[in-house]
C-alpha positions as CSV (number, residue, x, y, z in Angstrom):
1,M,3.9,-4.2,21.0
2,I,7.2,-5.2,19.3
3,R,9.7,-6.7,21.7
4,K,13.3,-5.6,21.2
5,E,14.5,-9.2,20.9
6,N,12.0,-9.8,18.1
7,K,12.6,-6.6,16.2
8,I,13.2,-6.9,12.5
9,K,15.0,-4.3,10.4
10,V,12.4,-2.9,7.9
11,L,12.8,-0.6,4.9
12,G,9.9,1.6,4.2
13,Y,9.7,1.6,0.3
14,I,7.5,4.1,-1.5
15,P,7.2,3.6,-5.3
16,A,6.3,6.9,-7.1
17,R,7.1,6.8,-10.8
18,S,6.4,10.1,-12.5
19,G,3.6,10.4,-15.1
20,S,0.4,8.3,-15.2
21,K,-2.1,7.2,-17.8
22,G,-5.2,6.6,-15.6
23,V,-5.1,9.9,-13.6
24,L,-2.6,12.4,-14.9
25,N,0.4,12.7,-12.5
26,K,-1.7,11.0,-9.9
27,N,1.2,10.4,-7.5
28,I,1.4,14.2,-6.9
29,K,-2.3,15.1,-7.4
30,P,-3.4,16.9,-4.3
31,I,-5.9,15.7,-1.7
32,S,-6.9,18.5,0.7
33,G,-3.9,20.4,-0.6
34,V,-1.4,17.6,0.0
35,P,0.4,15.9,-2.9
36,L,-0.8,12.2,-2.9
37,L,2.7,10.7,-2.4
38,E,3.2,12.9,0.7
39,F,0.5,10.9,2.7
40,S,2.7,7.8,2.4
41,V,5.9,9.7,3.1
42,F,4.3,11.2,6.2
43,S,3.1,7.9,7.5
44,A,6.5,6.3,6.8
45,V,8.5,9.0,8.6
46,E,6.2,8.9,11.6
47,A,6.8,5.2,11.7
48,K,10.5,5.8,11.5
49,K,10.3,8.1,14.5
50,E,8.7,5.2,16.4
51,D,11.6,3.0,15.3
52,L,9.4,0.8,13.1
53,F,11.4,1.6,10.0
54,S,15.2,1.7,9.9
55,E,15.1,3.8,6.7
56,V,12.6,5.2,4.3
57,I,13.2,5.6,0.6
58,L,11.1,7.3,-2.1
59,S,11.7,5.3,-5.3
60,T,11.1,7.9,-8.1
61,D,12.6,8.9,-11.4
62,S,11.7,12.5,-10.7
63,D,13.8,15.1,-8.9
64,Y,10.6,17.2,-8.7
65,Y,8.8,14.5,-6.7
66,L,11.8,14.3,-4.3
67,S,11.7,18.1,-3.9
68,L,8.1,17.9,-2.7
69,V,9.2,15.9,0.4
70,K,12.7,17.4,0.8
71,N,12.0,18.3,4.5
72,Y,11.3,14.7,5.5
73,D,13.8,12.3,7.1
74,I,14.1,10.0,4.1
75,E,16.9,8.9,1.8
76,K,17.3,11.8,-0.7
77,D,20.1,10.7,-3.0
78,Y,18.5,7.7,-4.7
79,I,16.8,8.1,-8.1
80,R,15.2,5.2,-9.8
81,P,16.9,4.3,-13.1
82,S,14.8,5.2,-16.2
83,L,15.1,1.6,-17.4
84,I,12.8,0.4,-14.5
85,A,10.6,3.5,-14.4
86,K,8.4,2.7,-17.4
87,D,4.7,2.0,-17.7
88,N,5.4,-1.7,-17.8
89,S,8.1,-1.9,-15.2
90,A,7.6,-4.4,-12.4
91,T,7.4,-3.2,-8.8
92,I,9.7,-6.0,-7.7
93,D,12.5,-4.6,-10.0
94,G,12.3,-1.2,-8.3
95,I,12.4,-2.8,-4.8
96,K,15.5,-4.9,-5.7
97,D,17.3,-1.9,-7.2
98,A,16.7,0.2,-4.0
99,L,17.9,-2.7,-1.8
100,Y,21.1,-3.0,-3.9
101,W,21.7,0.7,-3.9
102,L,21.3,1.0,-0.1
103,K,23.7,-1.9,0.4
104,K,26.3,-0.4,-2.0
105,F,26.2,3.2,-1.0
106,R,24.9,3.1,2.6
107,N,26.1,-0.4,3.6
108,I,22.6,-1.1,5.0
109,S,20.6,-4.3,4.6
110,F,17.2,-5.2,5.9
111,D,15.2,-8.2,7.1
112,A,12.1,-7.0,5.3
113,V,10.7,-4.4,3.0
114,M,7.3,-2.7,3.5
115,T,5.9,-1.4,0.2
116,L,3.7,1.7,0.7
117,Q,1.9,2.6,-2.5
118,P,1.0,6.3,-2.8
119,T,-2.2,5.3,-4.5
120,S,-3.4,3.8,-1.2
121,P,-2.7,6.8,0.9
122,F,-4.6,6.3,4.2
123,R,-2.6,3.7,6.1
124,T,-1.3,5.0,9.5
125,T,1.6,4.1,11.8
126,S,-0.9,1.8,13.7
127,H,-1.3,-0.3,10.5
128,I,2.4,-0.3,9.9
129,R,3.0,-1.5,13.5
130,K,0.4,-4.2,13.3
131,A,1.8,-5.6,10.0
132,I,5.3,-5.9,11.6
133,E,3.8,-7.6,14.7
134,L,2.0,-10.1,12.4
135,M,5.2,-10.9,10.6
136,N,7.1,-11.3,13.9
137,N,4.4,-13.7,15.2
138,N,4.2,-15.8,12.0
139,K,7.7,-17.1,11.3
140,K,6.6,-19.1,8.2
141,A,5.1,-15.9,6.6
142,T,6.7,-14.7,3.4
143,S,4.6,-11.5,3.6
144,V,1.9,-9.6,5.3
145,V,-0.6,-7.9,3.0
146,S,-3.3,-5.4,3.9
147,I,-6.9,-6.3,2.9
148,A,-10.4,-4.9,3.0
149,R,-13.6,-6.8,3.3
150,L,-15.7,-7.2,0.2
151,N,-19.4,-6.4,0.6
152,H,-21.3,-5.4,-2.5
153,H,-18.6,-7.0,-4.7
154,H,-18.6,-10.4,-2.9
155,P,-17.6,-13.3,-5.2
156,R,-21.1,-14.7,-5.1
157,R,-22.3,-11.6,-6.9
158,I,-19.6,-11.7,-9.6
159,K,-21.0,-12.8,-13.0
160,K,-19.8,-13.8,-16.5
161,M,-21.6,-13.2,-19.7
162,M,-22.6,-16.4,-21.6
163,E,-23.7,-16.8,-25.2
164,G,-26.9,-14.9,-25.9
165,G,-26.2,-12.4,-23.1
166,R,-27.2,-14.8,-20.3
167,L,-25.5,-14.1,-17.0
168,D,-24.0,-17.0,-15.0
169,D,-22.2,-17.1,-11.7
170,F,-18.5,-16.6,-12.3
171,C,-17.5,-19.4,-10.0
172,S,-19.5,-22.6,-9.5
173,D,-18.2,-22.9,-6.0
174,F,-19.9,-19.6,-5.1
175,R,-23.4,-19.5,-6.4
176,E,-25.5,-16.6,-5.6
177,I,-28.5,-17.7,-3.5
178,E,-31.7,-15.6,-3.5
179,P,-32.6,-13.5,-1.6
180,S,-29.1,-12.0,-2.0
181,R,-28.6,-9.8,1.1
182,R,-25.1,-8.3,1.6
183,Q,-25.0,-9.2,5.3
184,D,-25.8,-12.9,4.5
185,L,-23.0,-13.4,2.0
186,E,-20.6,-16.2,3.2
187,P,-17.8,-16.9,3.5
188,K,-16.4,-13.5,4.2
189,A,-14.3,-12.3,1.2
190,Y,-11.5,-9.8,1.1
191,I,-9.4,-7.9,-1.5
192,R,-5.9,-6.5,-1.3
193,N,-6.3,-2.8,-0.7
194,G,-2.7,-1.8,-1.8
195,A,-1.8,0.0,1.4
196,I,0.8,-2.4,2.8
197,Y,2.9,-5.2,1.4
198,L,5.5,-6.3,4.0
199,T,7.9,-8.9,2.5
200,K,10.9,-10.7,3.8
201,T,14.0,-9.5,2.0
202,D,15.1,-13.1,1.2
203,S,11.8,-13.7,-0.6
204,I,12.4,-10.6,-2.7
205,L,16.0,-11.2,-3.6
206,S,16.1,-14.9,-4.0
207,K,12.6,-15.7,-5.2
208,G,11.3,-12.5,-6.8
209,Y,8.3,-12.5,-4.5
210,I,6.3,-9.5,-3.2
211,Q,3.7,-11.8,-1.6
212,G,5.1,-15.4,-1.8
213,P,3.4,-18.6,-0.8
214,W,2.6,-17.9,2.8
215,V,0.7,-14.6,3.0
216,I,-0.8,-13.2,6.3
217,G,-3.8,-10.9,5.7
218,M,-4.2,-7.8,7.8
219,E,-7.7,-6.3,7.6
220,M,-8.1,-2.6,7.4
221,N,-11.4,-0.6,7.7
222,E,-13.2,1.1,4.8
223,A,-12.0,4.6,5.4
224,N,-8.3,3.6,5.4
225,S,-8.7,1.3,2.4
226,V,-9.2,3.8,-0.4
227,N,-7.3,2.8,-3.5
228,I,-6.8,5.4,-6.3
229,D,-6.8,4.0,-9.8
230,N,-9.0,6.5,-11.7
231,E,-10.7,9.9,-11.4
232,L,-13.7,8.5,-9.5
233,D,-11.3,6.9,-6.9
234,Y,-9.6,10.3,-6.5
235,L,-12.9,12.0,-5.8
236,V,-13.7,9.2,-3.3
237,A,-10.4,9.9,-1.5
238,Q,-11.1,13.6,-1.3
239,A,-14.6,13.0,0.0
240,S,-13.3,10.5,2.6
241,I,-11.1,13.2,4.2
242,E,-14.2,15.4,4.5
243,H,-16.7,12.7,5.5
244,H,-17.8,13.1,9.1
245,E,-18.1,9.3,9.7
246,Y,-14.4,8.9,8.7
247,K,-13.0,11.7,10.7
248,E,-11.8,9.5,13.6
249,D,-10.2,6.9,11.3
250,L,-8.4,9.6,9.2
251,S,-7.5,12.0,12.1
252,F,-3.9,10.8,11.9
253,F,-3.5,13.0,8.9
254,N,-4.9,16.2,10.4
255,K,-1.4,17.5,11.3
256,L,-0.2,16.9,7.7
257,I,-3.3,18.6,6.1
258,Q,-3.1,21.6,8.5
259,K,0.6,22.0,7.7
260,R,-0.1,22.2,3.9
261,N,-3.1,24.6,4.2
C-alpha cells in the first residue's frame, strides 16, 4: 500500500511509434481482437483510476493510433515530433519531449515516469503499484525495472563459437557444469522483460538515464513477461491469452478483450 505522505507523482508514458520492421505495424497488431498498444493503455488508465498515475500519455506520431484509444482518459493532444519518431530514435528523447510538452502546455511536472512498452503488453495495475512501492521504499533508487527469471537461457548455458567451430562458455565466471539441469543453475539469473521502467524524472532530465546506476529489480512471472519482438513472439502472446495455465495471471485483461469482441 502506498501511504499518502510517501506518494510520488508519476507519469504513465506509452511509446508507440507507427510502423515497424520486425513485425509490420506491431504496435497495433491485434491480440484476441485488441490492438497491441491498447493493452498498455488499458492497464495505465486502470492505474490512473487507482491514483497511481497523475497522467497518462501515448507518445505516437500517428493520429490513427491515437484514434484507437480515443475513449480512454489519457492526454490526447500530444503528437510525437517526426524528428524523434524514426527507427533509430532513442526512447529517452521521446520521454524528455513529452515531459517538456506537459510542462509547457499543461503546467504539470512529475516526480517519476513509468515507461510502459506496448510490446510487453501483459503488466497489470498490481505490477504498476508494486513498482511504485519499491521506488518509495528505496530512496537511493534511480529506477525500478521489471524482470523475468531466466531458466533455459541461463548465463551458464550461453556459448561463443571459437576457431574451428568449438563451443566455449561465453563467460569464464559462469562455466556450465555437467549434468546441466535447469533447476540446478545458480545463481538465479534475470532479464529485463520490458514491461516496466520506472525512472525518477531528475535522472531522465539531468542525466539522460532510463535506468541509471541504482536499479531495483521487480520480478514478474512468465505469463506477464511476454515481450514481442518478432512474429514468433506475437504467436506466443496470442497463445498465452488462450492458455489455461495462464488464465488467472492474465484475467485482468478479460474485461478489455470482452469489450473488443
